[in-house]
C-alpha positions as CSV (number, residue, x, y, z in Angstrom):
1,M,-39.3,99.1,-193.3
2,K,-39.9,102.8,-192.7
3,T,-43.2,102.7,-194.7
4,T,-44.3,99.7,-192.7
5,F,-43.6,101.5,-189.4
6,I,-45.5,104.6,-190.5
7,T,-48.4,102.4,-191.6
8,L,-48.4,100.8,-188.2
9,L,-48.5,104.1,-186.4
10,I,-51.4,105.2,-188.6
11,L,-53.3,102.0,-187.7
12,L,-52.7,102.4,-184.0
13,F,-53.8,106.0,-184.2
14,A,-57.0,104.9,-185.9
15,V,-57.7,102.3,-183.3
16,D,-57.3,104.9,-180.6
17,L,-59.8,107.2,-182.4
18,L,-62.4,104.5,-182.7
19,G,-61.9,102.7,-179.4
20,Q,-61.9,105.7,-177.1
21,N,-63.8,109.0,-176.7
22,R,-62.6,110.4,-173.4
23,S,-59.5,110.4,-171.4
24,N,-57.9,107.0,-171.9
25,E,-61.2,105.2,-171.3
26,P,-62.1,102.5,-173.8
27,I,-65.6,102.3,-175.1
28,P,-67.2,99.2,-173.5
29,A,-68.0,96.2,-175.6
30,M,-71.6,95.7,-176.7
31,P,-73.3,93.2,-174.4
32,K,-74.4,89.8,-175.8
33,L,-78.2,90.2,-176.0
34,L,-80.6,87.3,-175.7
35,S,-82.3,85.6,-178.6
36,Q,-86.0,86.1,-179.1
37,R,-86.8,82.7,-177.7
38,E,-84.6,83.3,-174.7
39,Q,-86.2,86.6,-174.1
40,M,-89.6,85.0,-174.3
41,D,-88.9,82.4,-171.7
42,I,-87.5,84.9,-169.2
43,R,-90.2,87.5,-169.8
44,E,-92.9,84.8,-169.4
45,A,-91.4,83.9,-166.0
46,W,-91.7,87.6,-165.0
47,L,-95.3,87.8,-166.3
48,K,-96.2,84.7,-164.2
49,K,-94.8,86.3,-161.1
50,R,-96.6,89.5,-161.7
51,L,-100.0,88.0,-162.4
52,D,-99.8,85.2,-159.8
53,T,-98.3,87.0,-156.8
54,L,-98.4,90.8,-157.3
55,L,-101.6,91.7,-159.1
56,L,-104.2,90.6,-156.6
57,P,-102.7,92.7,-153.7
58,M,-102.5,95.6,-156.0
59,M,-106.2,95.2,-157.0
60,Q,-107.1,95.0,-153.3
61,R,-105.1,98.1,-152.4
62,S,-106.9,100.0,-155.2
63,G,-110.4,98.7,-154.2
64,V,-110.8,96.7,-157.5
65,D,-113.0,93.6,-157.5
66,V,-112.9,93.0,-161.3
67,W,-110.5,94.5,-163.9
68,I,-111.2,94.2,-167.6
69,V,-108.7,95.1,-170.3
70,V,-110.1,95.4,-173.8
71,N,-107.6,95.0,-176.7
72,E,-108.6,95.9,-180.3
73,E,-106.9,95.0,-183.5
74,F,-105.1,98.1,-184.9
75,H,-105.9,100.0,-181.7
76,P,-104.1,98.0,-178.9
77,D,-104.5,99.0,-175.3
78,P,-101.0,100.0,-174.0
79,V,-101.5,97.7,-171.1
80,T,-102.0,94.6,-173.2
81,E,-98.3,93.9,-174.0
82,H,-97.6,93.9,-170.3
83,I,-100.2,91.3,-169.3
84,V,-99.6,88.8,-172.0
85,P,-96.5,86.9,-173.3
86,P,-94.5,89.2,-175.7
87,I,-96.5,88.2,-178.8
88,P,-98.9,90.2,-180.9
89,M,-102.6,90.1,-180.0
90,V,-104.5,90.5,-183.2
91,G,-108.1,89.5,-182.5
92,R,-110.8,91.9,-183.6
93,R,-111.5,92.5,-179.9
94,D,-110.0,90.5,-177.1
95,F,-110.8,90.7,-173.4
96,F,-108.6,90.0,-170.3
97,V,-110.6,89.6,-167.2
98,F,-109.1,89.6,-163.7
99,I,-111.5,88.6,-160.8
100,D,-110.8,88.7,-157.1
101,R,-112.7,85.7,-156.0
102,G,-112.6,85.9,-152.3
103,G,-108.8,86.3,-152.0
104,K,-108.0,84.2,-155.1
105,L,-107.3,85.8,-158.4
106,E,-109.0,84.2,-161.4
107,K,-107.6,85.2,-164.8
108,Y,-109.5,84.8,-168.1
109,A,-108.5,85.5,-171.7
110,V,-111.5,85.7,-174.0
111,V,-109.8,85.8,-177.4
112,R,-110.7,85.3,-181.0
113,Y,-107.4,83.4,-181.9
114,L,-105.9,80.7,-179.7
115,E,-102.3,81.2,-178.7
116,E,-100.9,78.3,-176.6
117,R,-98.7,80.5,-174.4
118,L,-101.7,82.3,-173.1
119,N,-102.5,78.9,-171.4
120,N,-99.5,79.5,-169.1
121,H,-101.2,82.4,-167.5
122,Y,-105.0,82.4,-168.2
123,T,-108.0,80.3,-168.4
124,V,-108.4,80.7,-172.2
125,M,-111.8,81.0,-173.8
126,S,-112.5,81.3,-177.5
127,P,-116.3,81.5,-178.0
128,A,-118.0,82.3,-181.2
129,R,-118.2,86.1,-181.8
130,N,-121.9,86.2,-181.0
131,D,-121.4,84.3,-177.8
132,I,-118.8,86.7,-176.3
133,P,-121.3,89.0,-174.6
134,G,-122.9,86.1,-172.8
135,V,-119.5,84.7,-171.6
136,L,-118.4,88.1,-170.3
137,K,-121.6,88.9,-168.5
138,K,-121.6,85.4,-166.8
139,L,-118.1,85.9,-165.5
140,V,-118.9,89.3,-164.0
141,D,-122.3,88.5,-162.7
142,E,-121.0,85.4,-160.9
143,R,-118.7,87.6,-158.9
144,N,-121.3,90.4,-158.3
145,P,-118.5,92.9,-157.8
146,K,-118.7,96.3,-156.2
147,T,-116.2,97.8,-158.6
148,I,-115.2,97.0,-162.2
149,A,-112.0,98.8,-163.2
150,L,-111.5,99.8,-166.8
151,N,-108.6,101.6,-168.5
152,F,-110.0,105.1,-168.6
153,G,-110.0,108.3,-166.5
154,G,-106.3,108.6,-165.8
155,G,-104.0,111.4,-166.5
156,R,-101.6,109.5,-168.8
157,G,-102.0,107.7,-172.1
158,Q,-101.1,104.2,-170.7
159,Q,-104.1,104.6,-168.3
160,N,-106.6,105.4,-171.0
161,G,-106.5,102.6,-173.5
162,L,-110.2,101.8,-173.5
163,T,-111.9,103.2,-176.7
164,Q,-115.3,104.8,-176.7
165,D,-116.5,101.9,-178.8
166,G,-115.0,99.4,-176.3
167,Y,-116.7,101.2,-173.4
168,K,-120.0,101.1,-175.2
169,F,-119.7,97.4,-175.9
170,L,-119.0,96.6,-172.2
171,A,-121.8,98.9,-171.0
172,E,-124.3,97.2,-173.3
173,T,-122.9,93.7,-172.6
174,L,-122.8,93.9,-168.8
175,G,-125.9,96.0,-168.4
176,P,-126.9,99.2,-166.6
177,E,-126.4,97.9,-163.1
178,N,-122.8,96.8,-163.8
179,E,-122.1,100.0,-165.7
180,K,-122.7,101.9,-162.5
181,K,-119.8,100.0,-161.0
182,F,-117.3,101.1,-163.7
183,V,-114.3,102.9,-162.1
184,P,-111.0,104.1,-163.6
185,A,-108.1,101.6,-163.3
186,A,-105.6,104.5,-163.1
187,K,-104.4,103.9,-159.5
188,L,-104.0,100.2,-160.1
189,L,-102.0,100.8,-163.3
190,T,-99.7,103.2,-161.6
191,E,-98.6,100.6,-159.0
192,F,-98.6,97.8,-161.7
193,F,-96.3,99.7,-164.0
194,D,-94.1,101.3,-161.4
195,T,-93.3,98.0,-159.6
196,R,-90.1,96.3,-160.8
197,L,-89.2,92.7,-160.2
198,P,-85.7,92.2,-158.7
199,D,-84.9,89.7,-161.5
200,E,-85.4,92.5,-164.1
201,L,-82.5,94.6,-162.9
202,E,-79.7,92.3,-164.4
203,H,-81.3,92.6,-167.9
204,Y,-82.0,96.3,-167.5
205,R,-78.3,96.8,-166.9
206,Q,-77.7,95.2,-170.3
207,A,-80.2,97.5,-171.9
208,V,-78.6,100.6,-170.4
209,L,-75.1,99.3,-171.3
210,A,-76.2,98.9,-174.9
211,T,-77.5,102.4,-174.9
212,D,-74.2,103.6,-173.4
213,V,-72.1,101.8,-176.0
214,I,-74.1,103.2,-179.0
215,T,-73.9,106.7,-177.6
216,R,-70.2,106.6,-177.0
217,R,-69.5,105.2,-180.5
218,A,-71.8,107.9,-182.0
219,F,-69.8,110.6,-180.2
220,S,-66.4,109.5,-181.4
221,N,-64.5,109.7,-184.7
222,E,-66.0,106.4,-185.8
223,V,-69.0,108.4,-186.7
224,I,-68.1,112.1,-186.6
225,K,-65.8,113.8,-189.1
226,P,-65.6,117.4,-188.1
227,G,-66.7,119.8,-190.8
228,K,-68.4,116.9,-192.8
229,T,-70.7,114.9,-190.5
230,T,-74.3,116.3,-190.0
231,V,-76.6,116.0,-187.1
232,G,-78.8,113.7,-189.3
233,D,-75.8,111.5,-190.0
234,V,-75.3,110.9,-186.3
235,R,-79.0,110.6,-185.6
236,W,-79.7,107.9,-188.2
237,W,-76.5,106.0,-187.5
238,M,-77.7,105.6,-183.9
239,M,-81.2,104.5,-185.1
240,Q,-79.6,102.0,-187.4
241,Q,-77.6,100.4,-184.6
242,I,-80.8,99.7,-182.7
243,N,-82.2,98.1,-185.9
244,N,-79.1,96.0,-186.3
245,L,-79.5,94.6,-182.8
246,G,-83.1,93.6,-183.5
247,L,-84.3,96.1,-180.9
248,T,-86.8,99.0,-181.1
249,T,-87.0,102.5,-179.6
250,W,-89.7,104.5,-178.0
251,F,-88.6,107.9,-179.4
252,Q,-86.3,109.3,-182.0
253,A,-82.7,110.2,-181.2
254,D,-82.3,114.0,-180.9
255,L,-79.2,116.1,-181.0
256,R,-78.5,119.6,-179.8
257,V,-75.5,121.8,-180.6
258,Q,-74.1,124.7,-178.6
259,R,-71.6,126.8,-180.4
260,Q,-69.4,129.7,-179.3
261,A,-70.8,133.1,-180.3
262,K,-74.1,131.5,-181.5
263,T,-77.3,131.4,-179.4
264,T,-79.0,128.0,-179.3
265,G,-82.8,128.5,-179.4
266,T,-85.3,127.1,-176.9
267,S,-88.4,125.1,-177.2
268,Q,-90.8,124.4,-174.3
269,Q,-88.1,125.7,-171.9
270,F,-85.4,123.4,-173.2
271,L,-82.6,123.8,-175.6
272,E,-83.9,123.5,-179.2
273,V,-83.2,120.3,-181.1
274,A,-80.7,120.9,-184.0
275,D,-81.9,120.4,-187.6
276,E,-80.5,117.3,-189.4
277,S,-78.7,119.5,-191.9
278,V,-76.5,121.1,-189.3
279,V,-72.8,120.3,-189.9
280,L,-70.8,119.5,-186.8
281,E,-67.8,121.8,-186.5
282,R,-64.7,121.9,-184.3
283,G,-65.4,123.7,-181.0
284,D,-69.0,122.4,-180.9
285,L,-70.5,121.1,-177.7
286,I,-72.9,118.4,-178.8
287,H,-75.7,116.7,-176.9
288,V,-77.8,113.6,-177.6
289,D,-81.1,112.3,-176.1
290,F,-81.4,108.6,-176.9
291,G,-83.0,105.4,-175.7
292,L,-84.0,101.9,-176.7
293,I,-86.3,99.0,-175.6
294,Y,-84.9,95.6,-174.6
295,M,-86.8,92.8,-172.8
296,G,-89.8,95.1,-172.6
297,L,-87.8,97.7,-170.6
298,S,-87.1,101.2,-171.9
299,T,-83.9,103.3,-171.4
300,D,-83.4,107.1,-171.6
301,W,-79.9,108.6,-172.0
302,Q,-78.5,112.1,-172.4
303,K,-74.8,112.8,-172.9
304,H,-72.4,115.5,-174.1
305,G,-69.5,115.4,-176.5
306,Y,-66.9,118.1,-177.4
307,I,-65.3,118.4,-180.8
308,L,-61.7,119.5,-180.2
309,K,-60.3,122.5,-182.0
310,P,-56.9,122.3,-183.6
311,G,-54.2,122.1,-180.9
312,E,-56.7,121.3,-178.1
313,K,-56.4,118.1,-176.1
314,D,-59.4,118.7,-173.8
315,A,-62.5,120.8,-173.5
316,P,-62.1,124.3,-172.2
317,A,-62.0,124.6,-168.4
318,G,-65.2,126.6,-168.3
319,L,-67.2,123.9,-170.1
320,K,-65.7,121.2,-167.7
321,A,-66.8,123.4,-164.8
322,A,-70.3,123.5,-166.3
323,L,-70.4,119.7,-166.4
324,K,-69.3,119.5,-162.8
325,N,-72.3,121.7,-161.8
326,T,-74.6,119.2,-163.4
327,N,-72.8,116.4,-161.5
328,R,-73.2,118.4,-158.4
329,L,-77.0,118.7,-159.0
330,Q,-77.1,114.9,-159.4
331,D,-75.3,114.5,-156.1
332,I,-77.8,116.8,-154.4
333,M,-80.8,114.8,-155.6
334,F,-79.2,111.5,-154.6
335,N,-78.5,112.8,-151.1
336,I,-82.1,113.7,-150.6
337,A,-84.2,111.0,-152.4
338,R,-85.3,108.0,-150.4
339,P,-88.0,105.3,-150.8
340,G,-91.4,106.6,-149.7
341,M,-90.7,110.2,-150.4
342,R,-93.0,112.2,-152.7
343,G,-91.3,113.4,-155.8
344,S,-92.3,116.9,-155.0
345,E,-90.4,116.7,-151.7
346,V,-87.2,115.7,-153.5
347,Y,-87.7,118.4,-156.1
348,D,-88.2,121.2,-153.5
349,G,-85.3,120.0,-151.3
350,A,-82.9,119.8,-154.3
351,L,-83.9,123.2,-155.7
352,A,-83.5,124.8,-152.2
353,E,-80.0,123.4,-151.9
354,C,-79.1,124.5,-155.5
355,K,-80.1,128.0,-154.5
356,K,-77.8,127.9,-151.5
357,Q,-74.9,126.8,-153.7
358,G,-75.6,129.2,-156.5
359,I,-76.4,126.6,-159.1
360,D,-78.9,127.5,-161.9
361,A,-80.8,124.2,-162.2
362,M,-83.8,122.5,-163.8
363,I,-85.1,119.1,-162.8
364,Y,-87.5,117.0,-164.8
365,S,-86.8,113.4,-163.8
366,H,-89.4,110.7,-164.5
367,P,-90.3,107.1,-163.9
368,I,-89.0,104.6,-166.5
369,G,-89.2,100.9,-167.1
370,A,-92.3,99.5,-168.7
371,Q,-92.6,102.8,-170.6
372,G,-90.0,105.5,-171.3
373,H,-92.1,108.1,-169.6
374,G,-93.6,105.8,-167.0
375,L,-96.2,106.0,-164.3
376,G,-95.1,106.7,-160.7
377,A,-93.5,109.6,-158.8
378,S,-91.8,112.2,-161.0
379,I,-89.3,114.8,-159.7
380,D,-90.3,117.6,-162.0
381,F,-90.9,121.3,-162.2
382,R,-94.2,120.7,-164.0
383,P,-96.8,119.9,-161.2
384,T,-99.1,118.2,-163.7
385,I,-96.4,115.6,-164.5
386,A,-95.4,115.1,-160.8
387,P,-98.6,114.3,-158.9
388,T,-98.0,115.1,-155.2
389,T,-99.7,111.9,-154.1
390,E,-97.2,109.6,-155.7
391,R,-94.2,108.3,-153.7
392,L,-90.9,106.8,-154.8
393,R,-91.1,103.0,-154.7
394,L,-88.3,100.7,-153.6
395,G,-86.8,99.0,-156.6
396,S,-88.4,101.3,-159.2
397,Y,-86.4,102.9,-161.9
398,T,-86.2,106.6,-162.5
399,S,-84.6,108.5,-165.4
400,I,-82.5,111.2,-163.6
401,E,-83.1,114.0,-166.1
402,L,-81.9,117.5,-165.3
403,N,-79.7,120.4,-166.3
404,T,-77.7,123.3,-165.1
405,S,-76.7,126.5,-166.9
406,T,-73.3,128.2,-166.4
407,N,-71.4,131.1,-167.8
408,V,-68.3,130.0,-169.7
409,P,-65.3,132.4,-169.6
410,E,-63.6,131.0,-172.7
411,W,-66.8,131.7,-174.6
412,N,-67.0,135.3,-173.4
413,N,-69.3,134.3,-170.5
414,Q,-71.8,132.8,-172.9
415,R,-74.5,130.8,-171.1
416,V,-74.0,127.0,-171.6
417,T,-76.5,124.4,-170.5
418,I,-75.4,120.8,-169.6
419,M,-78.3,118.4,-169.9
420,E,-77.7,115.0,-168.5
421,E,-79.9,111.9,-168.1
422,D,-79.1,108.6,-166.4
423,D,-81.3,105.7,-165.5
424,A,-81.2,104.8,-161.8
425,V,-82.8,102.3,-159.4
426,M,-84.2,103.2,-156.0
427,T,-82.6,101.2,-153.2
428,A,-83.1,101.3,-149.5
429,N,-80.2,103.8,-149.3
430,G,-81.4,106.0,-152.2
431,Y,-80.8,106.1,-155.9
432,Q,-78.0,104.1,-157.6
433,F,-77.0,104.7,-161.2
434,I,-77.5,101.7,-163.5
435,R,-74.3,102.7,-165.3
436,P,-71.6,105.2,-164.2
437,R,-72.7,108.8,-165.0
438,Q,-70.7,111.1,-167.3
439,T,-68.1,113.1,-165.5
440,E,-66.0,114.0,-168.6
441,F,-67.0,115.0,-172.0
442,Y,-66.7,112.5,-174.8
443,L,-63.9,114.0,-177.0
444,I,-64.0,113.9,-180.8
445,K,-60.6,114.5,-182.3
């Protein structure tokens, strides 16, 4: 009987370790994600709404009469996956042509291989290879456009998918007079990618919840055994969870380790990523940068865990105060940011308030959604990443990425940096977090 009772206590203790990683708060359950076919049906409905109701006004605001997207096998344009159903496009060279025909949008898919779902969105044409130039020239000449937008000339990769060979083909096919009308599609693409549909938010919440669950499990005793587990063990456990869910990611999971009496290096003004061989020890403050892709939407997530020393029940007060400084920085940003503001306005206002409050802060928040590092208004200390002309759009998503640095008394006033990142949606009243932010460290026992 005594043995059974002891065994029960051990099991209960194990459940506590695996099911919680901060003060009495259970790790949420993984959401039930949709099947591939269910995802296809919903994403096609989104695509139809974008192409049928949103794209033409965007083209008109950007002064675009015709927009041509060229997709090449083994060199796909980053735009393509966002203008077709979520299926591979593998033709040698496919063309998607959007024509403003006097206030009515005509959409043509000139493709080498027929895919029936394209018929839901385009007039599909599949001419013989030698006939493609004539088909394209006829479509354009009938419109006699003033401008023909192509995916080149922007400041970001997703605006520059047109290859040199693709440009040459269009120039030769459409002729010198039409080539004079070629203009960058960069402005159009910024609005297209930064505009979110209201229906997407419910599914984006599921994506962020899945990111949250994997992160909390990774920063718990389910994965971390102090003195044994390496940074690489945690990193690849997280990547495997994405794979197990049938999802993908847009960047590798990165971990950082801050340790008492040991300086953490820097790289490009940020704390240096830890080598995979680093063993996680008691007393370490650990950080992860992690994200995934679900329903064509990307997440980005940074959180901190603390590995308790023997006898500790919580992180040192100085570390907790450092986390509160980063929470305060989030509050300052949220009090300032509103739809229609330039990202630079929010940045300048937040930094000025931090200076008043004595908070040593860095801000490098970015649009997110269709891509992890999306197009739109950034709130960033790097002016090349935060164009002053871009404004925060109602309903758009932003990854609130930032940090503060604080001296920690328990670590002999060693400087500690708390880097947090949370996905948020812009509402009429300002930003709202998709998931609750981190206000306490995840504790590893």
